[in-house]
PDB file of N, CA, C and O in Angstrom:
ATOM      1  N   MET A   1      10.834 -28.022  17.894  1.00  0.00           N
ATOM      2  CA  MET A   1      11.268 -28.260  16.741  1.00  0.00           C
ATOM      3  C   MET A   1      10.120 -27.972  15.687  1.00  0.00           C
ATOM      4  O   MET A   1      10.357 -27.425  14.610  1.00  0.00           O
ATOM      5  N   PHE A   2       8.801 -28.400  16.098  1.00  0.00           N
ATOM      6  CA  PHE A   2       7.639 -28.415  15.177  1.00  0.00           C
ATOM      7  C   PHE A   2       7.049 -26.976  15.680  1.00  0.00           C
ATOM      8  O   PHE A   2       6.107 -26.749  14.921  1.00  0.00           O
ATOM      9  N   ASN A   3       7.157 -26.030  16.500  1.00  0.00           N
ATOM     10  CA  ASN A   3       6.938 -24.785  16.615  1.00  0.00           C
ATOM     11  C   ASN A   3       7.793 -24.116  15.638  1.00  0.00           C
ATOM     12  O   ASN A   3       7.161 -23.290  14.978  1.00  0.00           O
ATOM     13  N   LEU A   4       9.106 -24.217  15.318  1.00  0.00           N
ATOM     14  CA  LEU A   4       9.937 -23.261  14.501  1.00  0.00           C
ATOM     15  C   LEU A   4       9.471 -23.800  13.194  1.00  0.00           C
ATOM     16  O   LEU A   4       9.581 -22.907  12.354  1.00  0.00           O
ATOM     17  N   ILE A   5       9.018 -24.847  12.702  1.00  0.00           N
ATOM     18  CA  ILE A   5       8.596 -25.125  11.446  1.00  0.00           C
ATOM     19  C   ILE A   5       7.226 -24.628  11.193  1.00  0.00           C
ATOM     20  O   ILE A   5       6.869 -24.191  10.099  1.00  0.00           O
ATOM     21  N   GLY A   6       6.425 -24.714  12.302  1.00  0.00           N
ATOM     22  CA  GLY A   6       5.203 -23.929  12.079  1.00  0.00           C
ATOM     23  C   GLY A   6       5.212 -22.533  11.873  1.00  0.00           C
ATOM     24  O   GLY A   6       4.422 -21.980  11.107  1.00  0.00           O
ATOM     25  N   ALA A   7       6.366 -21.740  12.748  1.00  0.00           N
ATOM     26  CA  ALA A   7       6.475 -20.436  12.381  1.00  0.00           C
ATOM     27  C   ALA A   7       6.895 -19.967  11.091  1.00  0.00           C
ATOM     28  O   ALA A   7       6.428 -18.904  10.682  1.00  0.00           O
ATOM     29  N   VAL A   8       7.722 -20.623  10.385  1.00  0.00           N
ATOM     30  CA  VAL A   8       8.377 -20.302   9.000  1.00  0.00           C
ATOM     31  C   VAL A   8       7.077 -20.744   8.155  1.00  0.00           C
ATOM     32  O   VAL A   8       6.939 -20.056   7.143  1.00  0.00           O
ATOM     33  N   ILE A   9       6.385 -21.443   8.285  1.00  0.00           N
ATOM     34  CA  ILE A   9       5.066 -21.877   7.285  1.00  0.00           C
ATOM     35  C   ILE A   9       3.923 -20.816   7.436  1.00  0.00           C
ATOM     36  O   ILE A   9       3.356 -20.311   6.467  1.00  0.00           O
ATOM     37  N   SER A  10       3.672 -20.559   8.589  1.00  0.00           N
ATOM     38  CA  SER A  10       2.903 -19.568   8.708  1.00  0.00           C
ATOM     39  C   SER A  10       3.194 -18.227   8.341  1.00  0.00           C
ATOM     40  O   SER A  10       2.371 -17.497   7.787  1.00  0.00           O
ATOM     41  N   GLY A  11       4.519 -17.844   8.683  1.00  0.00           N
ATOM     42  CA  GLY A  11       5.297 -16.759   8.356  1.00  0.00           C
ATOM     43  C   GLY A  11       5.463 -16.548   6.598  1.00  0.00           C
ATOM     44  O   GLY A  11       5.558 -15.418   6.119  1.00  0.00           O
ATOM     45  N   PHE A  12       5.479 -17.575   5.896  1.00  0.00           N
ATOM     46  CA  PHE A  12       5.457 -17.556   4.833  1.00  0.00           C
ATOM     47  C   PHE A  12       4.108 -17.317   3.891  1.00  0.00           C
ATOM     48  O   PHE A  12       4.009 -16.809   2.774  1.00  0.00           O
ATOM     49  N   ILE A  13       3.190 -17.835   4.707  1.00  0.00           N
ATOM     50  CA  ILE A  13       1.861 -17.745   4.177  1.00  0.00           C
ATOM     51  C   ILE A  13       1.263 -16.345   4.324  1.00  0.00           C
ATOM     52  O   ILE A  13       0.559 -15.815   3.466  1.00  0.00           O
ATOM     53  N   VAL A  14       1.641 -15.748   5.600  1.00  0.00           N
ATOM     54  CA  VAL A  14       1.521 -14.277   5.943  1.00  0.00           C
ATOM     55  C   VAL A  14       1.963 -13.280   5.080  1.00  0.00           C
ATOM     56  O   VAL A  14       1.206 -12.420   4.629  1.00  0.00           O
ATOM     57  N   GLY A  15       3.349 -13.363   4.785  1.00  0.00           N
ATOM     58  CA  GLY A  15       3.940 -12.813   3.978  1.00  0.00           C
ATOM     59  C   GLY A  15       3.809 -12.658   2.575  1.00  0.00           C
ATOM     60  O   GLY A  15       4.155 -11.677   1.918  1.00  0.00           O
ATOM     61  N   TRP A  16       3.179 -13.908   2.087  1.00  0.00           N
ATOM     62  CA  TRP A  16       2.955 -13.973   0.756  1.00  0.00           C
ATOM     63  C   TRP A  16       1.629 -13.145   0.535  1.00  0.00           C
ATOM     64  O   TRP A  16       1.520 -12.297  -0.350  1.00  0.00           O
ATOM     65  N   LEU A  17       0.485 -13.526   1.561  1.00  0.00           N
ATOM     66  CA  LEU A  17      -0.729 -12.710   1.386  1.00  0.00           C
ATOM     67  C   LEU A  17      -0.508 -11.359   1.592  1.00  0.00           C
ATOM     68  O   LEU A  17      -1.281 -10.626   0.974  1.00  0.00           O
ATOM     69  N   ALA A  18       0.418 -10.761   2.360  1.00  0.00           N
ATOM     70  CA  ALA A  18       0.597  -9.502   2.609  1.00  0.00           C
ATOM     71  C   ALA A  18       1.397  -8.824   1.074  1.00  0.00           C
ATOM     72  O   ALA A  18       1.179  -7.673   0.694  1.00  0.00           O
ATOM     73  N   GLN A  19       2.189  -9.652   0.451  1.00  0.00           N
ATOM     74  CA  GLN A  19       2.583  -9.418  -0.977  1.00  0.00           C
ATOM     75  C   GLN A  19       1.507  -9.202  -1.847  1.00  0.00           C
ATOM     76  O   GLN A  19       1.420  -8.159  -2.495  1.00  0.00           O
ATOM     77  N   VAL A  20       0.626 -10.158  -1.919  1.00  0.00           N
ATOM     78  CA  VAL A  20      -0.439  -9.900  -2.630  1.00  0.00           C
ATOM     79  C   VAL A  20      -1.468  -9.079  -2.606  1.00  0.00           C
ATOM     80  O   VAL A  20      -2.145  -8.828  -3.603  1.00  0.00           O
ATOM     81  N   PHE A  21      -1.688  -8.539  -1.325  1.00  0.00           N
ATOM     82  CA  PHE A  21      -2.728  -7.757  -1.069  1.00  0.00           C
ATOM     83  C   PHE A  21      -2.068  -6.062  -1.209  1.00  0.00           C
ATOM     84  O   PHE A  21      -2.761  -5.056  -1.362  1.00  0.00           O
ATOM     85  N   TYR A  22      -0.720  -6.102  -1.117  1.00  0.00           N
ATOM     86  CA  TYR A  22      -0.193  -4.666  -1.076  1.00  0.00           C
ATOM     87  C   TYR A  22      -0.064  -4.006  -2.391  1.00  0.00           C
ATOM     88  O   TYR A  22       0.461  -4.554  -3.360  1.00  0.00           O
ATOM     89  N   PRO A  23      -0.508  -2.935  -2.396  1.00  0.00           N
ATOM     90  CA  PRO A  23      -0.666  -2.187  -3.671  1.00  0.00           C
ATOM     91  C   PRO A  23       0.623  -2.210  -4.246  1.00  0.00           C
ATOM     92  O   PRO A  23       1.567  -1.968  -3.495  1.00  0.00           O
ATOM     93  N   GLY A  24       0.882  -2.499  -5.646  1.00  0.00           N
ATOM     94  CA  GLY A  24       2.020  -2.392  -6.243  1.00  0.00           C
ATOM     95  C   GLY A  24       2.781  -3.542  -6.063  1.00  0.00           C
ATOM     96  O   GLY A  24       2.492  -4.324  -5.158  1.00  0.00           O
ATOM     97  N   GLU A  25       3.882  -3.778  -6.944  1.00  0.00           N
ATOM     98  CA  GLU A  25       4.438  -4.991  -7.016  1.00  0.00           C
ATOM     99  C   GLU A  25       5.519  -5.205  -5.942  1.00  0.00           C
ATOM    100  O   GLU A  25       6.150  -4.160  -5.788  1.00  0.00           O
ATOM    101  N   VAL A  26       5.936  -6.174  -5.169  1.00  0.00           N
ATOM    102  CA  VAL A  26       6.804  -6.358  -4.139  1.00  0.00           C
ATOM    103  C   VAL A  26       7.584  -7.465  -4.540  1.00  0.00           C
ATOM    104  O   VAL A  26       7.049  -8.566  -4.670  1.00  0.00           O
ATOM    105  N   GLU A  27       8.946  -7.275  -4.778  1.00  0.00           N
ATOM    106  CA  GLU A  27       9.577  -8.269  -5.199  1.00  0.00           C
ATOM    107  C   GLU A  27      10.949  -8.535  -4.159  1.00  0.00           C
ATOM    108  O   GLU A  27      12.000  -7.897  -4.105  1.00  0.00           O
ATOM    109  N   THR A  28      10.519  -9.679  -3.400  1.00  0.00           N
ATOM    110  CA  THR A  28      11.280 -10.187  -2.418  1.00  0.00           C
ATOM    111  C   THR A  28      11.615 -11.730  -2.726  1.00  0.00           C
ATOM    112  O   THR A  28      10.967 -12.383  -3.545  1.00  0.00           O
ATOM    113  N   ASN A  29      12.803 -12.300  -1.911  1.00  0.00           N
ATOM    114  CA  ASN A  29      12.950 -13.794  -2.236  1.00  0.00           C
ATOM    115  C   ASN A  29      11.934 -14.430  -0.967  1.00  0.00           C
ATOM    116  O   ASN A  29      11.155 -13.823  -0.233  1.00  0.00           O
ATOM    117  N   TRP A  30      12.269 -15.866  -1.026  1.00  0.00           N
ATOM    118  CA  TRP A  30      11.236 -16.560  -0.063  1.00  0.00           C
ATOM    119  C   TRP A  30      11.649 -16.148   1.364  1.00  0.00           C
ATOM    120  O   TRP A  30      10.767 -15.895   2.184  1.00  0.00           O
ATOM    121  N   VAL A  31      12.971 -16.069   1.699  1.00  0.00           N
ATOM    122  CA  VAL A  31      13.519 -15.576   3.083  1.00  0.00           C
ATOM    123  C   VAL A  31      13.099 -14.569   3.453  1.00  0.00           C
ATOM    124  O   VAL A  31      12.814 -14.482   4.647  1.00  0.00           O
ATOM    125  N   MET A  32      12.906 -13.456   2.600  1.00  0.00           N
ATOM    126  CA  MET A  32      12.315 -12.293   3.089  1.00  0.00           C
ATOM    127  C   MET A  32      10.996 -12.269   3.284  1.00  0.00           C
ATOM    128  O   MET A  32      10.496 -11.611   4.196  1.00  0.00           O
ATOM    129  N   THR A  33      10.242 -13.045   2.376  1.00  0.00           N
ATOM    130  CA  THR A  33       8.840 -13.409   2.697  1.00  0.00           C
ATOM    131  C   THR A  33       8.551 -13.941   3.974  1.00  0.00           C
ATOM    132  O   THR A  33       7.744 -13.423   4.747  1.00  0.00           O
ATOM    133  N   VAL A  34       9.180 -14.938   4.200  1.00  0.00           N
ATOM    134  CA  VAL A  34       9.108 -15.476   5.568  1.00  0.00           C
ATOM    135  C   VAL A  34       9.185 -14.386   6.839  1.00  0.00           C
ATOM    136  O   VAL A  34       8.367 -14.224   7.744  1.00  0.00           O
ATOM    137  N   LEU A  35      10.192 -13.837   6.643  1.00  0.00           N
ATOM    138  CA  LEU A  35      10.773 -12.787   7.796  1.00  0.00           C
ATOM    139  C   LEU A  35       9.706 -11.898   7.940  1.00  0.00           C
ATOM    140  O   LEU A  35       9.194 -11.615   9.023  1.00  0.00           O
ATOM    141  N   LEU A  36       9.233 -11.277   6.413  1.00  0.00           N
ATOM    142  CA  LEU A  36       8.014 -10.085   6.778  1.00  0.00           C
ATOM    143  C   LEU A  36       6.818 -10.863   7.437  1.00  0.00           C
ATOM    144  O   LEU A  36       6.208 -10.261   8.320  1.00  0.00           O
ATOM    145  N   GLY A  37       6.389 -12.220   7.085  1.00  0.00           N
ATOM    146  CA  GLY A  37       5.151 -12.732   7.717  1.00  0.00           C
ATOM    147  C   GLY A  37       5.459 -13.035   9.305  1.00  0.00           C
ATOM    148  O   GLY A  37       4.632 -12.821  10.191  1.00  0.00           O
ATOM    149  N   ILE A  38       6.495 -13.452   9.477  1.00  0.00           N
ATOM    150  CA  ILE A  38       6.754 -13.709  11.060  1.00  0.00           C
ATOM    151  C   ILE A  38       7.023 -12.209  11.840  1.00  0.00           C
ATOM    152  O   ILE A  38       6.551 -11.975  12.953  1.00  0.00           O
ATOM    153  N   GLY A  39       7.806 -11.290  11.123  1.00  0.00           N
ATOM    154  CA  GLY A  39       7.796  -9.768  11.721  1.00  0.00           C
ATOM    155  C   GLY A  39       6.193  -9.259  11.842  1.00  0.00           C
ATOM    156  O   GLY A  39       5.730  -8.857  12.909  1.00  0.00           O
ATOM    157  N   GLY A  40       5.476  -9.329  10.696  1.00  0.00           N
ATOM    158  CA  GLY A  40       3.888  -8.915  10.715  1.00  0.00           C
ATOM    159  C   GLY A  40       3.334  -9.797  12.035  1.00  0.00           C
ATOM    160  O   GLY A  40       2.866  -9.302  13.060  1.00  0.00           O
ATOM    161  N   SER A  41       3.457 -10.831  11.829  1.00  0.00           N
ATOM    162  CA  SER A  41       2.823 -11.665  13.158  1.00  0.00           C
ATOM    163  C   SER A  41       3.334 -11.275  14.420  1.00  0.00           C
ATOM    164  O   SER A  41       2.520 -11.285  15.343  1.00  0.00           O
ATOM    165  N   LEU A  42       4.552 -10.917  14.681  1.00  0.00           N
ATOM    166  CA  LEU A  42       4.807 -10.546  15.839  1.00  0.00           C
ATOM    167  C   LEU A  42       4.551  -9.004  16.175  1.00  0.00           C
ATOM    168  O   LEU A  42       4.473  -8.653  17.352  1.00  0.00           O
ATOM    169  N   LEU A  43       4.420  -8.081  15.122  1.00  0.00           N
ATOM    170  CA  LEU A  43       3.872  -6.691  15.518  1.00  0.00           C
ATOM    171  C   LEU A  43       2.484  -6.733  15.838  1.00  0.00           C
ATOM    172  O   LEU A  43       2.058  -6.051  16.771  1.00  0.00           O
ATOM    173  N   ALA A  44       1.700  -7.495  15.129  1.00  0.00           N
ATOM    174  CA  ALA A  44       0.365  -7.566  15.309  1.00  0.00           C
ATOM    175  C   ALA A  44      -0.186  -7.990  16.628  1.00  0.00           C
ATOM    176  O   ALA A  44      -1.012  -7.391  17.317  1.00  0.00           O
ATOM    177  N   GLY A  45       0.461  -9.221  16.882  1.00  0.00           N
ATOM    178  CA  GLY A  45       0.394  -9.782  18.160  1.00  0.00           C
ATOM    179  C   GLY A  45       0.658  -9.121  19.423  1.00  0.00           C
ATOM    180  O   GLY A  45      -0.004  -9.315  20.442  1.00  0.00           O
ATOM    181  N   THR A  46       1.669  -8.316  19.323  1.00  0.00           N
ATOM    182  CA  THR A  46       2.177  -7.558  20.598  1.00  0.00           C
ATOM    183  C   THR A  46       1.001  -6.176  20.686  1.00  0.00           C
ATOM    184  O   THR A  46       0.702  -5.676  21.771  1.00  0.00           O
ATOM    185  N   ILE A  47       0.518  -5.768  19.579  1.00  0.00           N
ATOM    186  CA  ILE A  47      -0.315  -4.647  19.684  1.00  0.00           C
ATOM    187  C   ILE A  47      -1.555  -5.202  20.098  1.00  0.00           C
ATOM    188  O   ILE A  47      -2.312  -4.498  20.765  1.00  0.00           O
ATOM    189  N   THR A  48      -1.876  -6.389  19.791  1.00  0.00           N
ATOM    190  CA  THR A  48      -3.456  -6.811  19.931  1.00  0.00           C
ATOM    191  C   THR A  48      -3.413  -7.229  21.330  1.00  0.00           C
ATOM    192  O   THR A  48      -4.274  -6.847  22.123  1.00  0.00           O
ATOM    193  N   ALA A  49      -2.339  -8.085  21.707  1.00  0.00           N
ATOM    194  CA  ALA A  49      -2.164  -8.535  23.014  1.00  0.00           C
ATOM    195  C   ALA A  49      -2.296  -7.440  24.245  1.00  0.00           C
ATOM    196  O   ALA A  49      -2.909  -7.572  25.304  1.00  0.00           O
ATOM    197  N   SER A  50      -1.665  -6.519  23.853  1.00  0.00           N
ATOM    198  CA  SER A  50      -1.786  -5.177  24.968  1.00  0.00           C
ATOM    199  C   SER A  50      -2.946  -4.721  25.143  1.00  0.00           C
ATOM    200  O   SER A  50      -3.249  -4.224  26.228  1.00  0.00           O
ATOM    201  N   ARG A  51      -3.921  -4.806  24.004  1.00  0.00           N
ATOM    202  CA  ARG A  51      -5.202  -4.159  24.224  1.00  0.00           C
ATOM    203  C   ARG A  51      -6.309  -5.383  24.413  1.00  0.00           C
ATOM    204  O   ARG A  51      -7.461  -4.953  24.355  1.00  0.00           O
ATOM    205  N   SER A  52      -6.234  -6.462  24.575  1.00  0.00           N
ATOM    206  CA  SER A  52      -7.172  -7.448  24.705  1.00  0.00           C
ATOM    207  C   SER A  52      -6.952  -7.852  26.138  1.00  0.00           C
ATOM    208  O   SER A  52      -5.925  -7.786  26.813  1.00  0.00           O
ATOM    209  N   PRO A  53      -8.480  -8.404  26.529  1.00  0.00           N
ATOM    210  CA  PRO A  53      -8.270  -8.589  28.205  1.00  0.00           C
ATOM    211  C   PRO A  53      -7.624 -10.191  28.292  1.00  0.00           C
ATOM    212  O   PRO A  53      -7.279 -10.545  29.420  1.00  0.00           O
ATOM    213  N   GLY A  54      -7.481 -10.962  27.407  1.00  0.00           N
ATOM    214  CA  GLY A  54      -7.155 -12.328  27.405  1.00  0.00           C
ATOM    215  C   GLY A  54      -5.549 -12.286  27.290  1.00  0.00           C
ATOM    216  O   GLY A  54      -4.946 -13.294  27.659  1.00  0.00           O
ATOM    217  N   GLY A  55      -4.958 -11.399  26.896  1.00  0.00           N
ATOM    218  CA  GLY A  55      -3.395 -11.493  26.604  1.00  0.00           C
ATOM    219  C   GLY A  55      -3.047 -12.292  25.536  1.00  0.00           C
ATOM    220  O   GLY A  55      -3.827 -12.493  24.605  1.00  0.00           O
ATOM    221  N   ILE A  56      -1.587 -12.913  25.611  1.00  0.00           N
ATOM    222  CA  ILE A  56      -1.238 -13.472  24.529  1.00  0.00           C
ATOM    223  C   ILE A  56      -1.584 -14.681  24.153  1.00  0.00           C
ATOM    224  O   ILE A  56      -1.327 -15.055  23.008  1.00  0.00           O
ATOM    225  N   ASN A  57      -2.254 -15.530  25.096  1.00  0.00           N
ATOM    226  CA  ASN A  57      -2.563 -16.983  25.174  1.00  0.00           C
ATOM    227  C   ASN A  57      -4.014 -17.058  24.609  1.00  0.00           C
ATOM    228  O   ASN A  57      -4.861 -17.591  25.326  1.00  0.00           O
ATOM    229  N   GLN A  58      -4.394 -16.552  23.336  1.00  0.00           N
ATOM    230  CA  GLN A  58      -5.791 -16.527  23.245  1.00  0.00           C
ATOM    231  C   GLN A  58      -6.102 -17.642  22.036  1.00  0.00           C
ATOM    232  O   GLN A  58      -7.243 -17.951  21.691  1.00  0.00           O
ATOM    233  N   GLY A  59      -4.912 -18.169  21.475  1.00  0.00           N
ATOM    234  CA  GLY A  59      -5.046 -18.984  20.208  1.00  0.00           C
ATOM    235  C   GLY A  59      -5.326 -18.298  18.867  1.00  0.00           C
ATOM    236  O   GLY A  59      -5.186 -17.091  18.673  1.00  0.00           O
ATOM    237  N   VAL A  60      -5.705 -19.125  18.032  1.00  0.00           N
ATOM    238  CA  VAL A  60      -5.561 -18.798  16.376  1.00  0.00           C
ATOM    239  C   VAL A  60      -6.939 -18.157  16.294  1.00  0.00           C
ATOM    240  O   VAL A  60      -7.876 -18.871  16.650  1.00  0.00           O
ATOM    241  N   SER A  61      -7.186 -17.025  15.915  1.00  0.00           N
ATOM    242  CA  SER A  61      -8.641 -16.148  15.433  1.00  0.00           C
ATOM    243  C   SER A  61      -8.479 -15.796  14.046  1.00  0.00           C
ATOM    244  O   SER A  61      -7.353 -15.834  13.550  1.00  0.00           O
ATOM    245  N   ARG A  62      -9.472 -15.462  13.373  1.00  0.00           N
ATOM    246  CA  ARG A  62      -9.531 -14.935  11.963  1.00  0.00           C
ATOM    247  C   ARG A  62      -8.965 -13.500  12.090  1.00  0.00           C
ATOM    248  O   ARG A  62      -8.102 -13.015  11.357  1.00  0.00           O
ATOM    249  N   ALA A  63      -9.530 -12.945  13.042  1.00  0.00           N
ATOM    250  CA  ALA A  63      -8.937 -11.135  13.211  1.00  0.00           C
ATOM    251  C   ALA A  63      -7.481 -11.289  13.539  1.00  0.00           C
ATOM    252  O   ALA A  63      -6.751 -10.462  12.994  1.00  0.00           O
ATOM    253  N   GLY A  64      -6.924 -12.150  14.295  1.00  0.00           N
ATOM    254  CA  GLY A  64      -5.500 -12.431  14.424  1.00  0.00           C
ATOM    255  C   GLY A  64      -4.565 -12.490  12.969  1.00  0.00           C
ATOM    256  O   GLY A  64      -3.516 -11.908  12.692  1.00  0.00           O
ATOM    257  N   CYS A  65      -5.239 -13.255  12.328  1.00  0.00           N
ATOM    258  CA  CYS A  65      -4.730 -13.658  10.968  1.00  0.00           C
ATOM    259  C   CYS A  65      -4.743 -12.313  10.232  1.00  0.00           C
ATOM    260  O   CYS A  65      -3.746 -11.938   9.614  1.00  0.00           O
ATOM    261  N   LEU A  66      -5.810 -11.621  10.290  1.00  0.00           N
ATOM    262  CA  LEU A  66      -5.809 -10.511   9.412  1.00  0.00           C
ATOM    263  C   LEU A  66      -4.932  -9.322  10.029  1.00  0.00           C
ATOM    264  O   LEU A  66      -4.498  -8.410   9.325  1.00  0.00           O
ATOM    265  N   ALA A  67      -4.737  -9.402  11.233  1.00  0.00           N
ATOM    266  CA  ALA A  67      -4.036  -8.451  11.756  1.00  0.00           C
ATOM    267  C   ALA A  67      -2.652  -8.778  11.512  1.00  0.00           C
ATOM    268  O   ALA A  67      -1.812  -7.883  11.610  1.00  0.00           O
ATOM    269  N   SER A  68      -2.304  -9.995  11.196  1.00  0.00           N
ATOM    270  CA  SER A  68      -0.746 -10.575  10.969  1.00  0.00           C
ATOM    271  C   SER A  68      -0.574 -10.125   9.562  1.00  0.00           C
ATOM    272  O   SER A  68       0.578  -9.895   9.196  1.00  0.00           O
ATOM    273  N   VAL A  69      -1.487  -9.975   8.778  1.00  0.00           N
ATOM    274  CA  VAL A  69      -1.265  -9.520   7.311  1.00  0.00           C
ATOM    275  C   VAL A  69      -1.338  -8.305   7.302  1.00  0.00           C
ATOM    276  O   VAL A  69      -0.436  -7.800   6.635  1.00  0.00           O
ATOM    277  N   LEU A  70      -2.157  -7.462   7.843  1.00  0.00           N
ATOM    278  CA  LEU A  70      -1.852  -6.006   7.994  1.00  0.00           C
ATOM    279  C   LEU A  70      -0.646  -5.767   8.550  1.00  0.00           C
ATOM    280  O   LEU A  70      -0.095  -4.823   7.982  1.00  0.00           O
ATOM    281  N   GLY A  71       0.099  -6.310   9.574  1.00  0.00           N
ATOM    282  CA  GLY A  71       1.498  -5.959  10.197  1.00  0.00           C
ATOM    283  C   GLY A  71       2.415  -6.281   9.292  1.00  0.00           C
ATOM    284  O   GLY A  71       3.516  -5.733   9.341  1.00  0.00           O
ATOM    285  N   ALA A  72       2.124  -7.210   8.326  1.00  0.00           N
ATOM    286  CA  ALA A  72       3.324  -7.553   7.590  1.00  0.00           C
ATOM    287  C   ALA A  72       3.189  -6.221   6.325  1.00  0.00           C
ATOM    288  O   ALA A  72       4.233  -5.693   5.940  1.00  0.00           O
ATOM    289  N   MET A  73       2.019  -5.826   5.830  1.00  0.00           N
ATOM    290  CA  MET A  73       2.049  -4.879   4.849  1.00  0.00           C
ATOM    291  C   MET A  73       2.532  -3.510   5.502  1.00  0.00           C
ATOM    292  O   MET A  73       3.021  -2.601   4.832  1.00  0.00           O
ATOM    293  N   ALA A  74       2.347  -3.456   6.856  1.00  0.00           N
ATOM    294  CA  ALA A  74       2.711  -2.151   7.280  1.00  0.00           C
ATOM    295  C   ALA A  74       4.503  -2.583   7.356  1.00  0.00           C
ATOM    296  O   ALA A  74       5.215  -1.584   7.256  1.00  0.00           O
ATOM    297  N   LEU A  75       5.003  -3.454   7.461  1.00  0.00           N
ATOM    298  CA  LEU A  75       6.493  -3.699   7.403  1.00  0.00           C
ATOM    299  C   LEU A  75       6.902  -3.338   6.038  1.00  0.00           C
ATOM    300  O   LEU A  75       7.865  -2.589   5.873  1.00  0.00           O
ATOM    301  N   ILE A  76       6.225  -3.827   5.029  1.00  0.00           N
ATOM    302  CA  ILE A  76       6.504  -3.594   3.576  1.00  0.00           C
ATOM    303  C   ILE A  76       6.603  -2.165   3.494  1.00  0.00           C
ATOM    304  O   ILE A  76       7.618  -1.633   3.045  1.00  0.00           O
ATOM    305  N   PHE A  77       5.563  -1.477   3.921  1.00  0.00           N
ATOM    306  CA  PHE A  77       5.505   0.090   3.773  1.00  0.00           C
ATOM    307  C   PHE A  77       6.718   0.625   4.218  1.00  0.00           C
ATOM    308  O   PHE A  77       7.408   1.277   3.434  1.00  0.00           O
ATOM    309  N   ILE A  78       7.090   0.426   5.437  1.00  0.00           N
ATOM    310  CA  ILE A  78       8.180   0.908   6.304  1.00  0.00           C
ATOM    311  C   ILE A  78       9.502   0.311   5.485  1.00  0.00           C
ATOM    312  O   ILE A  78      10.437   1.074   5.240  1.00  0.00           O
ATOM    313  N   GLY A  79       9.536  -0.964   5.108  1.00  0.00           N
ATOM    314  CA  GLY A  79      11.007  -1.148   4.293  1.00  0.00           C
ATOM    315  C   GLY A  79      11.064  -0.344   2.960  1.00  0.00           C
ATOM    316  O   GLY A  79      12.166  -0.089   2.474  1.00  0.00           O
ATOM    317  N   ARG A  80       9.845   0.091   2.314  1.00  0.00           N
ATOM    318  CA  ARG A  80      10.053   0.723   1.113  1.00  0.00           C
ATOM    319  C   ARG A  80      10.450   2.030   1.324  1.00  0.00           C
ATOM    320  O   ARG A  80      11.190   2.529   0.477  1.00  0.00           O
ATOM    321  N   ARG A  81       9.986   2.929   2.631  1.00  0.00           N
ATOM    322  CA  ARG A  81      10.397   4.101   2.805  1.00  0.00           C
ATOM    323  C   ARG A  81      11.678   4.113   3.302  1.00  0.00           C
ATOM    324  O   ARG A  81      12.385   5.112   3.163  1.00  0.00           O
ATOM    325  N   LEU A  82      12.087   3.058   3.902  1.00  0.00           N
ATOM    326  CA  LEU A  82      13.713   3.198   4.369  1.00  0.00           C
ATOM    327  C   LEU A  82      14.596   2.514   3.463  1.00  0.00           C
ATOM    328  O   LEU A  82      15.752   2.322   3.838  1.00  0.00           O
ATOM    329  N   GLY A  83      14.189   2.072   2.195  1.00  0.00           N
ATOM    330  CA  GLY A  83      14.999   1.631   1.208  1.00  0.00           C
ATOM    331  C   GLY A  83      15.494   0.043   1.271  1.00  0.00           C
ATOM    332  O   GLY A  83      16.429  -0.455   0.644  1.00  0.00           O
ATOM    333  N   TRP A  84      14.659  -0.560   2.145  1.00  0.00           N
ATOM    334  CA  TRP A  84      15.067  -2.105   2.525  1.00  0.00           C
ATOM    335  C   TRP A  84      14.519  -2.952   1.461  1.00  0.00           C
ATOM    336  O   TRP A  84      15.128  -3.968   1.128  1.00  0.00           O
ATOM    337  N   ILE A  85      13.172  -2.539   0.779  1.00  0.00           N
ATOM    338  CA  ILE A  85      12.572  -3.326   0.019  1.00  0.00           C
ATOM    339  C   ILE A  85      12.466  -2.591  -1.350  1.00  0.00           C
ATOM    340  O   ILE A  85      11.913  -3.138  -2.304  1.00  0.00           O
TER     341      ILE A  85
END
């Protein structure tokens, strides 16, 4: 249960940071913000885990947090191109 709560909280923070740093105005509700953050974290985690020798079980790092925000920004870009956001 605490993992789910932690994923929602970190997803909100990552999604919010992605919206702040994305050029232009991004208007979404808090549910979409959480989903963007969680999706960005999953996208970045999948890409970085496949390229690192440690795999998925490396823990929290500054580079991973930055990659999560960049992944969420990529999802905002894709969502705008497809008309979802």
